[in-house]
N, C-alpha and C positions, 0 to 999 in steps of 0.2 A: 485391582487390589488396593494398595495404599496410594498409588500414583493419581488415579482419577480425582479423589477428593482433594488431594494436595494441589494439583494443577487448577482445579476449579476454584479453590480458595484463593490461590495467587491471582488468578484472573479477576475474581470478584474484588480482591483487595486493590489491585491496580485501577480497576474501573471506578470503585468508590473513592479512591484517593483523588483521581482526576475529576470525578463528578463533584466531590466536595469542593475542590478548588474552583471548578466552573460555576458552582452554585453561588459563590460569593463574589465572583469577578464583577458582575453588573452593579453590585451594591456597595462595594468597598469605598468608592468616593463619597457616597452619601453618608455612610457610617462614620468615616473619618471626619467629614465636615461637621457632623453632629457632635462628635466627641471633641475635636480640636477647636471648633468655633467658627472657622471659615474655610473657604475653598483653598486659599493659598497655604494655610497651615496644614490642611489635609494633604496637599501635594507633597509638602516637605516631610510630613510624617510617613506618608506612603513610601517615599524613597528610603527613609531611614529604616523602616520596618523590613523592606526587601533586602537592604544591605546587611542588616544585623542577622537576618535569617540565613543568608548565603554565607556570611562569615562564620557563624556557629556551625553550620553544616560542614564547611571546609575543615574546621578545627576538630570536630568530633567524629566525622565519618570514618576515618581510619580506625579509631578506637572501637566504634560499633562493629565494623567488619572483623576486627580482632576478637571481640567478645563473641561474635557469631561462630568463629572457629573454635574458641575455647569452651563455650558453654552451650552451643547449639544454635540453630537458626530460629527455632520457634519462639523462645522468650524475647529475643531481640526484635523480631518482626511484630509480635503482639504488643510489646512495649512501645514501639514506634507508632503504630496505629492508634494506640490509646493516648499517647501524648498529643497527636494531631487533634483528636477529639477534644482534649482539654483546651487546646489553643482555640478551636472554633467556639467552644463554650465561653471562653474568656472574651472573645470578640462580641458575643451576644450580650454579655452582662457587664462589660467593663465601663467604669464611669470616667476614665481618664486615659489619654494616649500613653502615658508611662506604663500603665497596667498592660496595655496591649503590647508594648515593646518587650516587657518582661516575659509574657507568655509566648510571644512569637519567637523570642530568642530560645526559650525552652523547646519549642517545636523544631526550630532549626537544629538544635543540639541532638534531638531525638529522630531526625529525619533519615531513618535508615531503611525505609520501605524498599526502594529500588536496589539498594546494596544487597539486602538479604534475599529479595525475590530473584535477582540474577544468580546469586550463589545457590539458592535452593533449587532453581530449575536445572542448574548444572549437576546437582546431586541426584535428582530423581529422573532425569531423561538420558537416554542413550545418546552418544555423540551424533549419530545420524538423525536424531529427532529434535535436536536442540534448536536448530534454526527455525523450524516450524513453531516450537514453543515460544521462542522469543518474538516471532512474528505475531503470535496470539496475544502476547503481552502488549505489543505495540497497538494491536487492534483494540484491545480492551481500553487502553489509554485514550485512543482516538474517539471511541464511542462515548467515554465519559466526558470528553471535551465537547462533543456534539450536544449531549443532553444537558450538561450542567448549566451553561449560561441561559438556556431557554427556561428551565425550571426555576433557576435563581431569579431571573427577571420577574416571573409571575409571582413568586413568593415575596420578593422585595416590594412589589406593588401593594401588598397587604401590610407588611411591616418590614422596615429596613433590617431588623435584627433576625427576622424569621429564617432567612437562608442559612445563617450561621448556626442556629439551633438545629436545622435539618441536617447540615453537614456534620455537626457533632453527633447527632443521633445515628447517622450512617456509620461513623467511625466506631462508636461504642458497640453498635450492633455487629459490626465486622469482627471486633475483638471477641465478643461472645460466641459468634459463629466459629471463629478460628480456635477458640479454647476447647470446643467440643469435637471439631472435625479435623483439625490440622495435625497430622503426625509429624514427628521430628524427622527431618531428612537425613541428618548426620549427627549422631550424638557428639557433644563437645569433647574435646581432648584437653584435659587439665594440664597436660604436659606442654601445651602451646604456651610459649612465654608471653607474659603480659608486662612489658617494660615501657619506660618512658620513650625509649628509642623506637619501639614498634608502634606506639600509640601517637607519636609525634607526627602531625600531618606532613610536615616538610620531609622528615625522614622516611615516612611511608611512601610518599610520592617519588622521592629520589631513589629509593630502593627498587621501586617498580620500573622506573625509567632506565635504570642501569642494566636491567636484564635484557639480553640482546633482542630476542623476538618480541617478548612482552613489551619492552620499552618502545619499540617501533609501533606496535599496535596501540599502545596507550597514547603515543604522540599523535597518531592518526586520528584517534578518537577526540583528542583535545582540539585539533584543527577542525574536525567535523562539528564539534560543539560550538566553536566560535562562529562558523558559517551558519549553523542553525539558529543560534541566538541573535545574530545580526539580522537574519531574515525575520524572525519572530518579533523583534523589537521595533522594526520599522515598517512591517508589511501593511498594517492598517493605515498608517500615515501616508504611505506611498499610494495606496488605492484611493484614499480620500483626495489627495492632491492631484494625482494623475488623471483620474476619471470623474472627479467631483461626485462620487457616490455618497449616498447617505448611509446612516448606520444600519438600516435594514438590509440593504444590498451587500454591504461589507460583511455583515453577520452571516448572510446566506452563502456568500462565497467561502467564508471560513468554515462554516458547517459542512458544505458540500465537499470541500477538500479533505476535511477530517474524516468524514464518512467514507469517501472513496478510498482513502488511505487505510482505514480500518478493515474494509472489505478485502482489499488487495493483500494486506499483511496476513490476514487470517487464512486466505485461500491459496496464495501464490508463492509465498516465501519458501515453504517447505519443498514443493516441487522444483523451484528454481535451484535451490541448493543441491537437491539430489541429482539434478541434471548437470549443473555446472561446477559444483563444489563450493565450499565456503569462500575461498580466496577469489575466484573468478566472479562470483556473485557480488562480493563486497566491492571489488574493483569496478565492475559494471555499474553498480549502484552509485558509486562515487562519480564516474564519468557522466552518468545521467544527471546527477546533482549539479555538477559543474555547468552542464548545458542549460539546465533549468534556471540557475541563478544568473548566469551570464546573459541568457536570453531575456530574463525579466528586466534587466538593467536597461534594455533598449525598447521595451514594448510600449506601444502608443495607442493600441486599440484593444477592446475587450476580448475579441475572439482569439487572437494569438495568446493572450494572457491565459485563457482557459486551456488551450493546448499545452502551454508550459506547465500549468498546474498538473495536467495529466502526466507529464514527464516527471514532475516532482513526486507524484504518487509512486511511480515505478522506482524512483531512486530510493524509496524507503526500504526496499529489500536489502540494500547494502548494509544498513545499520544492524539489522537482525543477523545477517550473515557474519558480519565482523564480530558481533557479540558472541555468537556461537563458536567462531574460530578462537577467540580469546579464551573462552571457558575451557576449550579442549586442551590448551597448553598449560593451564594452571593446575597444580596438584590439588586434590580434594581438600587437604588440610590448610590450604592457603586461599581458597576462593573468597571467603569473607574478607580477609585482609586486603586482597587485591581489589575486590569490588569496592571496598571502603575507600581505598586510595583513589580509584577512578571517580567515585562519587564526589570526593573532595576536589578533584581537578575540575569536574563539571560545575561544582558550586562556585568556584572562582570565576569560571566563564559566565555563569548566570548572574554573578554579582557585578562584574566589571564590564562585560560586553555591552549590556543595554545602555549604560552611560556613554560609552565611547561611540556606539552605533548611533545613538540619538544625536550626539554632538556632530558626528560626521554627516548625518542626514540633514540636520539644520544648515550646515555649511554648504551642502550640495544644493539645497533649495535656493540659497542666496546666490549661487552661481548657475542657476537654471539647469542643473544636472541631477534631477531627483533619483535617477537610477544608479548613480555612481556608487552608492553604498553596497549595492548588490554585486558590483564588480569586485569590491573588496571581499565580500562573502565567497564569491566564486574562486578567488585566489586561494583562500584557506581551504575550500573544498578540493581544489586541485592539489594542494599540498598533502591533504589527507589521502587522496587517491594515489598519489605518487608513493607515499610511504607504504600503503597497502600493496601496491604492485611490486615493490622492491623488497618486501619482507619475505624471507624464506618460509615455506609452509612445512612444518614437521610432519612426518608420516602419521597417519591415524594409528592409535594404539590398538 
C-alpha cells in the first residue's frame, strides 16, 4: 500500500545522496584549484568548506528535526534534497570561492536527509522490521559510494564541472519524484512546541543525553561515530604508506569493501536481528568492530588486511541494529527531534575528528607507528560497545 513507494523513495534518496557526493569527490581538488588559483589555496578552501558545512549542520539539525515533528517529514525531506541540488549547481557555476562557501553553508544548514529518513522509517515500519529497513538504507548508501567516484571520474575527464551538474540533476529529479510518489508518514502536530530551547543544538543534545536509556544509546553512537570517522579519515593514507599501493588499487579496495558491506546489510541484518535481537546484534557488531580496528593497527601484509575488511563488513550489522533499537524507545512525536540532535552530534564528529585524526596519523608516521591511530579508533569502538552492553533494553511494545 503506502509503505512500498515510501521505502523505495527513501532508498533512492539515500542512494542518490551518496552517489551525488561520490560523483564530485574525484574532481573537487581540480575545481577548487581552478576557482581559488592554486593547489595550496584549494586545500585551504576545501578544509574551510568542510568545516562550515559541518558547523551549520550541527547548528540547524535539531531545528530541522523539530520541524519534521511539527509540520511533517515530507516537506523537510524534499527541502533538504532540493537545497543539496542548489549547492551542486552553485559548484558548477560559481566564479569565486566565497560563492561556494555561501552555498555550501546553505547546504549544511539544510542537510536533514538522514535525520528525516531515520524518523520516517521508524514511522512506516513495524519494530520487528526496522533493523532490516535500516540495513537497506546502509546498503543504498554503500552502493552510491561504489558508483559515484567511478562515474564522477569519467565525467570529470570531459569537464571538471560536469559531475556537479550531474549531481544537481539527480537531486532535482529526486525532488520531483518524491513530490509525486512520497506520502506523508506522520502528519505534523502543530501543538509540538517550537522554541529557542528546543531548536538550540546544545539544548537539544543535552536533553537527549539526560534521558537514561536514550542518553546511553546516543553516547554509544557518538563513540562509534568517532571510531568510524577516524578510520575513514586515515584509511587511504594508511594503505598508501603501509603497502605502497597506487590510487587504482586503493580505489578497488574501497569499492570492494563498500560493495560487500552493501550486500551484507541488505540481506543479513534483518535475519540477524530476528535471531539475536537488537541489543545482542548491536553488541556483537561492536565487538567485531573493535577486533577489526585493533587488528588493522598491526597488519603488515595484504591478505590479513582483506580478512580484517571482511570482519569490518560483519560489524556493520551493529549500526543498523542500534538505530532500530534507538527508534523503538523514542515516541513517534519526538523522532524527528531526537534524530536531529543525533545528526548534530554526528556533524561535530565529522567536523572535528578528521583534523585530529590526520594530526595523530602524521605524528604516528614520524614515530614509525602508522597503525597507532587505529588503536585509538578501537578504544572508542570499545567504549561504544560497553555502553550498548550495559544499557537496559526496555520490553518491546
